[in-house]
Every structure is written in C-alpha cells, then in structure tokens.
C-alpha positions, -999 to +999 in steps of 0.1 A: +000+000+000+014+034-010+005+063+013+007+097-003+003+132+011-025+151-005-023+189-006-051+212+005-071+234-018-053+264-033-051+292-007-054+268+023-029+253+047-027+217+060-014+206+094-003+170+097+004+159+134+011+128+154+022+115+187+042+085+197+047+066+230+078+046+242+079+033+278+051+057+288+071+087+275+053+106+248+066+128+219+047+148+194+052+165+161+035+185+134+042+200+100+023+227+083+023+230+045+007+252+019-012+240-011+021+237-031+034+213-004+060+238+007+067+234+044+058+265+063+065+254+098+072+222+117+077+214+154+084+186+178+086+182+215+088+155+244+056+158+264+065+135+292+044+106+306+012+107+288-012+084+269-012+083+231-046+100+230-031+130+251+000+131+230-019+134+197-042+160+212-012+181+223+003+177+188-029+191+172-031+219+199+005+229+193+002+228+155-029+250+156-014+274+181+018+277+160-003+284+128-024+311+146+007+327+162+023+331+128-009+343+110-009+312+087-047+311+088-053+344+074-051+338+037-015+347+034-002+312+024 
C-alpha cells in the first residue's frame, strides 16, 4: 500500500500531526504545508508521561497554536 500526502485546496494550509509513545514517555510532532506542499513550519516536543490520545491532542493543539501565532490561517499562504 502506498501512502501519499494530498495537498489542501489552493489558498489553504494543512497541518499534519502525530504522537508517539515509548515506555510511557510521549513525543509529538507537526508539519504545516501550503497548497504547493511547501513546508511553512514544523515542530516537535517531548511531552513526558502521557497516553497516546493525550500526545496526539497536544500535537494538534501545538500545530494549531503555531499556525495562529504566525498568522498562517489568514489567507497569506
């Protein structure tokens, strides 16, 4: 099976995010791309002892916060 990234519509951005867990220690990451696939921003972090659901929620929250802080949701992509 081939997994392929699909870009958002022209003028939009897309945030991909995930969390991982090893020995109860969680890490998160996100990448924000524009409709051309150009990476606008990426981030990662260790979030300590958490469940996978909490880690993924933190990754989404951090990705959205980073996009908002940089004005990426305001049609400037």
